[in-house]
C-alpha positions as CSV (number, residue, x, y, z in Angstrom):
1,M,-4.2,-3.1,-28.0
2,I,-7.8,-3.2,-26.7
3,A,-7.9,-3.5,-22.9
4,L,-11.0,-4.0,-20.8
5,V,-10.5,-2.4,-17.4
6,M,-12.4,-3.5,-14.4
7,N,-12.4,-1.3,-11.3
8,V,-14.1,-3.1,-8.5
9,G,-15.6,-1.3,-5.5
10,S,-17.3,-2.8,-2.5
11,T,-20.8,-2.7,-4.2
12,T,-19.8,-1.5,-7.7
13,L,-17.9,-2.6,-10.8
14,K,-16.8,0.3,-13.1
15,Y,-15.5,-0.7,-16.5
16,A,-14.0,0.9,-19.5
17,C,-12.9,-0.7,-22.8
18,I,-9.9,1.3,-24.1
19,D,-7.8,1.4,-27.2
20,T,-4.4,1.9,-25.6
21,E,-2.8,3.5,-28.6
22,S,-5.3,6.2,-29.2
23,G,-6.7,6.4,-25.6
24,E,-10.2,6.2,-27.0
25,R,-12.9,4.7,-24.8
26,L,-14.9,2.3,-26.8
27,T,-17.3,1.6,-23.9
28,Q,-17.6,2.5,-20.3
29,G,-20.2,2.0,-17.6
30,I,-20.9,0.8,-14.1
31,V,-22.7,-2.2,-12.6
32,D,-24.2,-0.7,-9.4
33,R,-25.6,-1.8,-6.1
34,I,-24.0,-5.3,-6.4
35,G,-25.4,-7.7,-3.8
36,Q,-28.1,-5.1,-2.7
37,P,-31.8,-5.2,-3.1
38,N,-32.8,-4.2,-6.6
39,G,-29.1,-4.1,-7.5
40,D,-27.7,-4.7,-11.0
41,A,-26.1,-8.1,-10.0
42,P,-26.2,-10.5,-7.1
43,N,-22.4,-10.6,-6.7
44,H,-19.2,-9.3,-8.3
45,E,-18.5,-12.5,-10.2
46,V,-21.8,-12.4,-12.0
47,A,-21.3,-8.6,-12.6
48,A,-17.9,-9.3,-14.3
49,K,-19.3,-12.0,-16.5
50,S,-22.1,-9.8,-17.7
51,V,-19.6,-7.0,-18.5
52,L,-17.4,-9.4,-20.4
53,D,-20.3,-10.9,-22.3
54,S,-21.4,-7.4,-23.4
55,H,-18.0,-7.0,-25.1
56,A,-18.3,-10.1,-27.3
57,T,-18.0,-8.0,-30.5
58,V,-15.2,-5.8,-29.2
59,Q,-12.9,-8.8,-28.3
60,P,-10.5,-7.3,-25.7
61,D,-6.9,-8.5,-25.9
62,V,-6.5,-8.2,-22.1
63,V,-8.5,-7.5,-19.0
64,G,-6.8,-5.1,-16.6
65,H,-7.9,-5.1,-13.0
66,R,-7.4,-2.4,-10.4
67,I,-6.4,-4.1,-7.1
68,V,-6.1,-1.9,-4.1
69,H,-3.6,-3.8,-2.1
70,G,-0.6,-5.7,-3.3
71,G,1.2,-6.0,0.1
72,E,4.8,-7.0,-0.3
73,C,3.9,-9.7,-2.8
74,F,3.3,-7.4,-5.7
75,S,5.6,-4.4,-6.5
76,A,4.5,-4.1,-10.1
77,P,1.7,-5.2,-12.4
78,A,1.3,-8.9,-12.5
79,M,-0.1,-11.5,-14.9
80,V,-2.9,-13.6,-13.4
81,T,-1.5,-17.1,-12.8
82,P,-2.3,-19.7,-10.2
83,E,0.6,-18.6,-8.1
84,A,-0.4,-14.9,-8.3
85,L,-3.9,-15.8,-7.2
86,K,-2.6,-17.8,-4.3
87,N,-0.6,-14.7,-3.1
88,L,-3.5,-12.4,-3.7
89,A,-5.7,-14.5,-1.4
90,T,-3.4,-13.6,1.5
91,L,-4.1,-9.9,1.2
92,D,-7.8,-9.6,1.9
93,D,-7.5,-8.2,5.4
94,L,-5.3,-5.4,4.2
95,A,-8.1,-3.9,2.1
96,P,-11.2,-5.6,3.3
97,L,-13.6,-3.4,1.4
98,H,-11.9,-3.8,-2.0
99,N,-9.5,-6.7,-2.3
100,P,-12.0,-9.6,-1.7
101,P,-14.5,-8.5,-4.4
102,A,-11.7,-7.8,-6.8
103,R,-10.2,-11.2,-6.2
104,A,-13.7,-12.8,-6.7
105,V,-13.8,-11.1,-10.2
106,V,-10.3,-12.2,-11.2
107,E,-10.8,-15.8,-10.0
108,G,-14.2,-16.0,-11.6
109,L,-12.9,-14.9,-15.0
110,A,-9.8,-17.2,-14.7
111,K,-12.2,-20.2,-14.2
112,S,-14.8,-19.3,-16.9
113,R,-12.4,-17.8,-19.4
114,P,-9.0,-19.4,-18.8
115,E,-7.7,-18.4,-22.3
116,L,-8.3,-14.7,-21.6
117,K,-5.2,-12.8,-20.5
118,Q,-5.6,-10.9,-17.3
119,V,-3.3,-8.4,-15.6
120,M,-3.6,-7.0,-12.0
121,V,-2.5,-3.4,-11.4
122,F,-1.9,-2.6,-7.8
123,D,-2.6,0.8,-6.1
124,T,0.3,0.1,-3.7
125,A,3.0,-0.5,-6.4
126,Y,3.9,3.2,-6.7
127,F,5.0,3.2,-3.1
128,T,7.6,0.5,-3.3
129,T,10.1,3.4,-3.5
130,L,9.3,4.7,0.0
131,P,12.3,4.8,2.3
132,P,12.1,2.6,5.5
133,A,11.7,5.8,7.6
134,A,8.4,6.4,5.8
135,Y,7.0,2.9,5.6
136,R,8.1,1.3,8.9
137,Y,5.9,1.6,12.1
138,A,7.6,1.9,15.5
139,L,6.5,-1.6,16.5
140,P,8.5,-4.7,17.3
141,V,10.5,-5.8,14.4
142,S,8.9,-9.3,14.2
143,L,5.5,-7.7,13.3
144,Y,7.2,-6.4,10.1
145,T,9.4,-9.4,9.3
146,D,6.9,-12.1,10.2
147,H,3.6,-10.4,9.4
148,G,4.3,-7.6,7.0
149,V,3.0,-4.8,9.3
150,R,4.1,-1.7,7.5
151,R,2.7,1.2,5.5
152,Y,1.8,0.4,1.9
153,G,-0.2,3.4,0.7
154,A,-3.0,3.4,-1.8
155,H,-4.3,5.3,-4.9
156,G,-0.9,4.8,-6.3
157,T,-2.0,4.5,-9.9
158,S,-3.8,7.9,-9.7
159,H,-0.9,9.6,-7.8
160,Q,1.6,8.3,-10.3
161,L,-0.4,9.4,-13.3
162,V,-1.1,13.0,-12.1
163,T,2.4,13.4,-10.8
164,K,3.8,12.5,-14.3
165,L,1.5,15.0,-15.9
166,A,2.4,17.7,-13.4
167,L,6.1,17.2,-14.0
168,A,5.6,17.5,-17.8
169,Y,3.7,20.7,-17.2
170,L,6.3,22.2,-15.0
171,A,9.1,21.2,-17.4
172,K,7.3,23.0,-20.2
173,N,6.3,26.1,-18.2
174,R,9.0,26.6,-15.5
175,T,11.0,29.2,-17.3
176,N,8.1,31.5,-17.7
177,Q,6.1,30.8,-14.6
178,N,8.7,30.1,-11.9
179,P,12.1,31.5,-13.0
180,S,13.4,31.6,-9.5
181,N,13.0,27.8,-9.1
182,Q,14.5,26.5,-12.4
183,N,16.8,24.1,-10.5
184,S,13.9,22.5,-8.7
185,S,13.9,18.8,-8.5
186,G,10.3,18.3,-9.4
187,R,8.7,18.2,-5.9
188,I,5.1,17.4,-6.3
189,I,2.4,16.9,-3.6
190,S,-0.6,15.2,-5.1
191,L,-4.0,15.1,-3.4
192,H,-6.3,12.4,-4.4
193,L,-9.6,13.5,-2.8
194,G,-12.6,11.3,-3.4
195,G,-14.6,9.0,-1.2
196,G,-11.3,7.7,-0.2
197,A,-8.6,10.3,0.1
198,S,-4.8,10.4,0.3
199,V,-1.8,12.7,-0.2
200,T,1.5,11.6,-1.7
201,A,4.8,13.5,-1.9
202,S,7.1,12.7,-4.8
203,I,10.4,13.9,-6.2
204,D,10.9,13.5,-10.0
205,G,8.1,11.0,-10.1
206,I,9.5,8.8,-7.2
207,A,7.2,8.5,-4.2
208,Q,8.8,9.6,-0.9
209,E,5.8,9.7,1.5
210,T,2.1,9.0,1.5
211,S,-0.7,9.3,3.9
212,M,-2.5,5.9,3.7
213,G,-0.8,3.1,5.7
214,M,-1.0,-0.7,6.1
215,T,-4.7,-0.3,5.1
216,P,-6.6,2.6,3.4
217,L,-7.9,3.6,6.8
218,E,-4.9,5.7,7.8
219,G,-4.4,9.4,6.9
220,L,-6.9,12.0,5.9
221,V,-10.5,12.4,6.9
222,M,-12.5,10.6,4.2
223,A,-16.2,10.1,3.3
224,T,-16.7,7.3,5.7
225,R,-13.2,6.5,7.1
226,S,-11.8,8.2,10.2
227,G,-8.2,8.5,9.0
228,D,-5.6,9.2,11.7
229,L,-6.7,8.7,15.2
230,D,-5.2,7.7,18.6
231,P,-4.5,3.9,18.3
232,A,-6.1,3.5,21.7
233,V,-9.5,4.5,20.3
234,P,-10.1,1.0,18.7
235,L,-9.0,-0.5,22.0
236,F,-11.5,1.7,23.8
237,L,-14.3,0.6,21.4
238,V,-13.5,-3.1,22.1
239,K,-12.6,-3.1,25.8
240,Q,-14.9,-0.3,27.2
241,L,-17.9,-0.3,24.8
242,G,-17.9,-4.1,24.2
243,M,-17.6,-4.0,20.4
244,T,-16.2,-6.9,18.5
245,A,-13.2,-6.3,16.3
246,D,-15.4,-6.5,13.2
247,Q,-17.8,-4.0,14.7
248,A,-15.0,-1.6,15.5
249,S,-13.5,-2.0,12.0
250,S,-16.9,-1.3,10.5
251,L,-17.4,1.8,12.6
252,L,-14.0,3.2,11.6
253,N,-14.2,2.3,7.9
254,Q,-17.9,2.8,7.2
255,S,-19.5,5.1,9.8
256,S,-16.7,7.7,10.5
257,G,-15.1,10.5,8.6
258,L,-17.5,13.0,7.1
259,I,-20.5,10.8,7.6
260,G,-19.6,10.4,11.3
261,L,-19.1,14.1,11.8
262,C,-22.3,15.4,10.1
263,G,-24.3,12.4,8.9
264,D,-23.4,13.0,5.2
265,A,-20.6,11.6,3.0
266,D,-21.2,13.7,-0.1
267,M,-18.9,16.8,-0.2
268,R,-21.3,18.7,-2.5
269,T,-24.2,18.3,0.0
270,I,-21.9,19.1,3.0
271,L,-20.6,22.3,1.4
272,K,-24.2,23.4,0.7
273,R,-25.2,22.7,4.2
274,R,-22.2,24.7,5.5
275,D,-23.2,27.6,3.3
276,D,-26.7,27.4,4.7
277,G,-25.3,27.7,8.3
278,D,-25.4,24.1,9.4
279,P,-22.9,23.8,12.3
280,A,-22.3,20.1,11.9
281,A,-21.4,20.5,8.2
282,T,-19.2,23.5,9.1
283,L,-17.3,21.4,11.6
284,A,-16.9,18.5,9.2
285,I,-15.4,20.8,6.6
286,D,-13.1,22.4,9.2
287,V,-11.8,19.0,10.4
288,Y,-11.4,17.8,6.8
289,V,-9.4,20.8,5.7
290,H,-7.4,21.0,9.0
291,R,-6.2,17.4,8.4
292,L,-5.3,18.3,4.8
293,V,-3.3,21.4,5.9
294,K,-1.4,19.4,8.5
295,T,-0.5,16.6,6.0
296,V,0.5,18.9,3.1
297,G,2.5,21.1,5.4
298,G,4.4,18.1,6.8
299,Y,5.1,16.8,3.3
300,V,6.5,20.2,2.3
301,A,9.0,19.7,5.1
302,V,9.8,16.1,4.0
303,L,10.5,17.3,0.4
304,G,12.4,20.4,1.5
305,G,10.0,22.6,-0.5
306,V,7.3,22.1,-3.1
307,D,6.9,23.0,-6.8
308,A,3.3,22.1,-7.3
309,I,0.2,21.0,-5.4
310,V,-2.0,18.7,-7.5
311,F,-5.7,18.2,-6.9
312,T,-7.4,15.2,-8.4
313,A,-10.4,12.8,-8.0
314,G,-14.0,13.7,-7.3
315,V,-13.6,16.3,-4.5
316,G,-10.2,17.4,-5.7
317,E,-11.4,18.1,-9.2
318,N,-14.8,19.6,-8.4
319,A,-14.8,21.2,-4.9
320,S,-13.3,24.6,-5.6
321,P,-14.0,25.8,-2.0
322,I,-11.8,23.0,-0.6
323,R,-9.0,24.1,-2.9
324,S,-9.5,27.8,-1.8
325,M,-9.4,26.9,1.9
326,L,-6.2,24.9,1.6
327,A,-4.5,27.6,-0.5
328,R,-5.4,30.4,1.9
329,Q,-3.9,28.5,4.8
330,L,-0.8,27.7,2.9
331,Q,-0.2,31.0,1.2
332,F,2.9,31.5,3.3
333,L,4.5,28.7,1.2
334,G,3.8,30.6,-2.0
335,L,0.4,29.2,-2.9
336,G,-2.2,31.6,-4.4
337,L,-5.3,31.0,-6.6
338,D,-6.8,32.8,-9.4
339,E,-10.4,32.4,-8.2
340,E,-12.0,32.9,-11.6
341,R,-10.0,29.9,-13.0
342,N,-10.5,28.0,-9.7
343,T,-14.3,28.2,-9.8
344,A,-14.6,27.6,-13.6
345,T,-15.8,24.2,-14.9
346,I,-12.8,21.9,-15.5
347,G,-12.9,19.6,-18.5
348,P,-12.8,15.8,-18.0
349,R,-9.3,15.4,-19.3
350,E,-8.0,18.9,-19.0
351,L,-5.0,20.0,-16.8
352,T,-5.9,23.4,-15.4
353,D,-3.4,25.7,-13.6
354,V,-5.5,27.7,-11.1
355,S,-2.6,29.6,-9.6
356,S,-2.5,33.3,-9.3
357,S,0.0,35.3,-11.3
358,T,2.1,36.0,-8.2
359,A,2.1,32.4,-6.9
360,T,5.6,30.7,-6.6
361,V,4.1,27.3,-6.1
362,R,1.7,26.0,-8.8
363,T,-1.7,24.7,-7.9
364,L,-2.9,22.3,-10.6
365,V,-6.2,20.5,-11.1
366,I,-5.6,17.3,-13.1
367,P,-8.5,14.9,-13.7
368,T,-7.4,11.4,-12.9
369,D,-7.9,8.6,-15.4
370,E,-7.1,5.4,-13.5
371,E,-8.8,3.3,-16.1
372,F,-6.5,4.6,-18.9
373,A,-3.4,4.2,-16.7
374,I,-4.4,0.6,-15.9
375,A,-5.1,-0.2,-19.6
376,R,-1.6,1.1,-20.6
377,K,0.1,-0.9,-17.8
378,A,-1.7,-4.1,-18.8
379,A,-0.9,-3.6,-22.4
380,E,2.8,-3.0,-21.6
381,L,3.0,-6.2,-19.6
382,I,1.3,-8.2,-22.4
383,D,3.8,-6.8,-24.9
384,A,6.7,-7.6,-22.7
385,S,5.5,-11.1,-22.2
386,R,5.5,-11.6,-26.0
387,A,9.0,-10.2,-26.6
């Protein structure tokens, strides 16, 4: 089956046309700076139409959409129907940077190409297995029952994919690499570290805990998001500094994290600045890694141990110093890196074990391929609907 995958960002639309049987990418690209001066498209709906028009000769069987937030409405991939679109429209506030433009794309294609099959694949779906102790906030019950205030997680498609690959790798190599742990239950901690960043703890491919919450703002320090902070801080911004709720939200989502600490959101630049002795960049890295160490250490406790730590996404796959810093601080757990392998160039679809020969916990770098995972899920749903 040929699936055209659309991955919508706040000002971008990444796409890939994929043969789901072979995994071959027939096309791929990005519509950039959407809605900005000199951008590639005035809005996301126009961007999506241009992408679809450019695939007239390929004739995709289905369009698969990455949707960041499914709330409690969507616990699995869903066909695009009027009822599904009605439910999707209620979720904009849960992922304000991503859900509204993604919805605009889905709705636009549904109007202009009603005969085209569309499937929505939700980042939150992998986390429907979280126990109540992990997803409930300590707030009045009515906020959960009446308004859905709970933790949902994000990056689930990526976490699920790399966790599955890590489990297969462990099953194949456990006897030789970790003979003392052959009865392990497949405890994986996956670190999706990109512009957005999250950590997930899974056992045998079932999510047990994750760092993002009701929205993608909770958890780790990210490129422009603050991650965890005292809940009184937004109140301070509004009550003491006179910000509106929208201004406070913008500050926490778009002007905080790494860019707030050092004025830069690109980890490559920040690492270079740190190496050149820049104190602001050094602090930003220290805060970033400290939050990672706290989160991973807590998840080891939740799982009762860990068999593998997985790094994925832009920072996770490419920033070897971040992997080294985390491994050094967690070496008491059995982590250790082979620095030659850790600093070597990693292929785009290549699982690399960067563990030292004495490590009892594997450290794996697994490039994520959310587009392929979305394509397969979309194809599976279409096949099921035909059965």
